[in-house]
C-alpha positions as CSV (number, residue, x, y, z in Angstrom):
1,M,114.0,139.3,120.3
2,S,116.8,139.7,122.7
3,L,116.3,139.8,126.6
4,E,117.8,142.4,128.8
5,P,120.2,140.8,131.5
6,L,118.7,140.7,135.0
7,T,120.1,143.1,137.6
8,P,120.0,141.5,140.9
9,S,118.6,143.5,143.8
10,P,120.9,144.4,146.9
11,E,118.7,142.0,148.8
12,G,119.0,139.2,146.3
13,V,122.9,139.7,146.3
14,L,123.0,139.8,150.0
15,R,121.0,136.5,150.4
16,A,123.1,134.8,147.7
17,E,126.3,135.9,149.4
18,T,125.0,134.7,152.8
19,M,124.1,131.3,151.3
20,L,127.6,131.0,149.7
21,V,129.3,131.8,153.1
22,L,127.1,129.2,155.0
23,S,127.8,126.6,152.2
24,D,131.5,127.0,152.8
25,L,131.0,126.3,156.4
26,L,128.7,123.3,155.9
27,G,131.3,120.8,155.0
28,G,133.4,121.6,158.1
29,V,130.4,121.5,160.3
30,L,129.2,118.2,159.0
31,H,132.9,116.8,159.7
32,E,132.7,118.2,163.2
33,I,129.3,116.6,163.8
34,N,130.5,113.2,162.4
35,N,133.3,113.0,164.9
36,P,131.3,113.3,168.2
37,L,128.4,111.2,166.8
38,A,131.0,108.3,166.1
39,A,132.0,108.7,169.8
40,V,128.4,108.6,171.0
41,V,127.8,105.4,169.0
42,G,131.0,103.7,169.9
43,Q,130.7,104.5,173.6
44,A,126.9,103.4,173.6
45,Q,127.8,100.1,171.9
46,L,130.7,99.5,174.4
47,L,128.4,100.2,177.4
48,K,125.9,97.8,176.0
49,E,128.3,95.2,175.6
50,R,129.8,95.6,179.1
51,R,126.3,95.2,180.7
52,A,128.1,96.6,183.7
53,A,126.2,96.4,186.9
54,G,127.5,99.9,188.1
55,P,127.8,103.1,186.2
56,D,130.8,103.5,183.8
57,H,131.5,107.2,184.8
58,V,134.3,107.6,182.1
59,G,132.2,106.3,179.2
60,L,129.2,108.1,180.2
61,D,131.1,111.3,180.6
62,R,132.5,111.0,177.0
63,L,129.0,110.2,175.8
64,S,127.5,113.3,177.5
65,R,130.2,115.5,176.2
66,A,130.0,114.4,172.7
67,A,126.2,114.5,172.6
68,D,126.4,118.1,174.1
69,R,128.8,119.2,171.3
70,V,126.6,117.8,168.5
71,A,123.5,119.5,170.1
72,D,125.4,122.9,170.4
73,L,126.8,122.8,166.8
74,G,123.2,121.9,165.5
75,R,121.5,124.7,167.5
76,S,124.2,127.3,166.3
77,F,123.9,126.5,162.8
78,V,120.0,126.6,162.9
79,L,120.4,130.2,164.1
80,L,122.5,131.0,161.2
81,V,120.4,129.7,158.6
82,R,116.9,130.8,160.2
83,E,115.9,134.4,159.3
84,G,114.5,135.0,162.7
85,A,112.4,138.1,163.9
86,S,113.1,141.6,162.5
87,S,113.6,143.2,166.0
88,G,116.7,142.9,168.0
89,A,117.4,141.6,171.4
90,A,120.3,142.3,173.7
91,F,123.4,140.0,173.4
92,S,126.8,139.6,174.9
93,L,129.2,140.1,172.0
94,N,132.0,138.0,173.8
95,S,129.5,135.1,174.0
96,E,128.3,135.2,170.5
97,V,131.8,135.3,169.2
98,E,132.8,132.3,171.5
99,Q,129.8,130.3,170.3
100,T,130.6,130.9,166.6
101,L,134.1,129.9,166.5
102,P,133.4,126.0,166.6
103,F,132.2,126.4,163.1
104,F,135.7,126.9,162.1
105,A,137.4,124.0,164.1
106,Y,137.7,121.9,160.9
107,P,139.0,124.4,158.4
108,L,141.5,125.7,161.1
109,A,142.8,122.2,161.6
110,L,142.8,121.4,158.0
111,R,145.0,124.4,157.2
112,R,147.0,124.2,160.4
113,V,146.1,127.3,161.4
114,V,146.2,128.4,165.1
115,L,143.3,130.5,166.5
116,E,144.0,133.1,169.1
117,T,141.3,135.0,170.9
118,S,141.3,138.0,173.2
119,F,138.1,139.3,174.7
120,A,137.1,142.6,176.3
121,S,137.1,142.2,180.1
122,A,133.5,143.5,180.3
123,S,131.6,142.2,177.3
124,P,129.9,144.9,175.2
125,I,126.2,144.2,174.9
126,L,124.7,144.6,171.4
127,R,121.1,144.9,170.4
128,A,120.5,142.9,167.2
129,R,119.1,139.9,165.6
130,H,120.8,136.9,166.7
131,R,121.5,135.7,163.3
132,D,122.8,139.0,162.1
133,L,125.4,139.1,164.8
134,R,126.6,135.5,164.2
135,L,126.7,135.8,160.6
136,L,128.8,139.1,161.0
137,V,131.3,137.0,163.1
138,V,131.4,134.4,160.4
139,G,131.6,137.1,157.6
140,L,134.7,138.4,159.3
141,I,136.5,135.3,160.2
142,A,135.9,133.6,156.8
143,P,137.6,136.0,154.6
144,G,140.4,136.5,157.0
145,L,141.0,132.8,157.2
146,E,141.0,132.5,153.4
147,S,143.4,135.5,153.0
148,L,146.0,133.4,155.0
149,L,146.3,130.8,152.1
150,G,148.5,133.3,150.3
151,G,150.8,134.1,153.3
152,T,153.2,132.4,155.6
153,S,151.5,133.1,158.9
154,N,149.8,130.1,160.6
155,T,147.9,132.2,163.1
156,I,144.6,134.0,163.2
157,R,143.6,136.2,165.8
158,V,140.0,137.3,166.9
159,A,139.5,139.9,169.5
160,T,136.6,142.0,170.9
161,S,137.0,145.4,172.6
162,R,135.4,148.8,173.7
163,P,137.3,151.3,171.6
164,Q,135.1,154.2,173.1
165,P,132.1,154.7,175.2
166,G,129.0,153.3,173.5
167,W,130.9,151.4,170.8
168,A,132.0,147.7,170.4
169,R,134.7,146.3,168.2
170,I,135.4,143.0,166.6
171,E,138.8,142.6,165.0
172,V,140.2,139.7,163.0
173,S,143.9,139.9,162.1
174,S,147.2,137.8,161.7
175,P,150.6,138.5,163.3
176,R,152.6,138.1,160.2
177,H,150.2,138.4,157.2
178,A,148.1,141.5,156.4
179,I,144.4,140.6,155.6
180,D,143.7,141.7,152.2
181,V,140.0,141.7,151.1
182,S,137.6,143.0,148.6
183,L,134.2,144.5,149.2
184,E,132.8,142.9,145.9
185,P,130.3,140.0,146.4
186,R,131.7,136.7,145.2
187,V,128.5,135.9,143.5
188,L,128.8,138.8,141.2
189,R,132.4,137.6,140.1
190,G,133.3,135.4,137.1
191,A,133.7,131.7,137.7
192,E,137.4,131.9,136.9
193,S,137.9,134.9,139.2
194,T,141.0,135.0,141.4
195,S,140.1,138.1,143.2
196,R,140.7,138.6,146.9
197,P,138.5,137.1,149.5
198,S,135.4,139.1,150.0
199,A,134.1,140.9,153.1
200,F,130.9,142.0,151.5
201,L,128.7,140.1,153.9
202,A,130.6,141.5,156.9
203,D,130.6,145.1,155.5
204,R,126.7,145.0,154.8
205,L,125.9,143.5,158.2
206,S,128.0,146.0,159.9
207,R,126.0,148.7,158.4
208,T,122.7,146.9,159.1
209,L,123.8,146.8,162.8
210,G,124.4,150.6,162.7
211,G,128.4,150.3,162.3
212,S,131.0,150.2,159.7
213,L,133.7,147.9,158.5
214,S,137.2,148.9,157.8
215,V,140.6,147.4,157.0
216,V,143.4,148.9,159.0
217,E,146.8,148.1,158.5
218,G,145.7,144.5,157.3
219,T,143.3,144.0,160.3
220,L,139.7,143.5,159.5
221,R,137.7,145.7,161.9
222,A,134.0,146.0,162.7
223,D,132.9,148.9,164.9
224,L,129.3,148.6,166.2
225,P,127.1,150.7,168.5
226,S,126.8,148.9,172.0
227,Y,123.7,148.9,174.2
228,N,123.5,150.0,177.7
229,P,120.7,148.1,179.6
230,A,120.7,150.7,182.4
231,H,119.7,153.4,180.0
């Protein structure tokens, strides 16, 4: 008796692709957490050994900044992993992009890629699930960064803008290397596949948020409906 091969549901493919993208980030996130944790431990030990009567302002400042960095990374990663409520809240696009970029600090440094940012002067406001919005940013940057491995550019640019009233845009580009991506999920490819980086997650989340994804002259672009709190 032969068994029919199982066909994964669209929801199952999306969940698997999301976990794959998050697993790619996990190594870099753990590396970034380890560095400030080492600073916390080292400074704490130093302050203990000194037994200074007065406050050690420099050491305490380093300790505080390192601890804050660990806390911010931890909170942000939890937001990515946790499903969250189904209804959306209003978020600043600029802020969400800025708070997601630290996830890429290690892979950017490892590959010696410079990150450039350009933000809309007045940040678009989006109504979305927090997790969906940040995952979209991850889903745009990750394939863009992966695409640079085959080129000569060492710069990746992330920009937000207002292309027209009622719309917001996130773009990922590189000055000297056109981003070439596929919309096919990586989880459905063969183990030996050498296909292009996948923008499946970004495409699916763009549509979930009421927008669309496109690749225009090598630039990965997500257009999303913005929210006007005054209306």
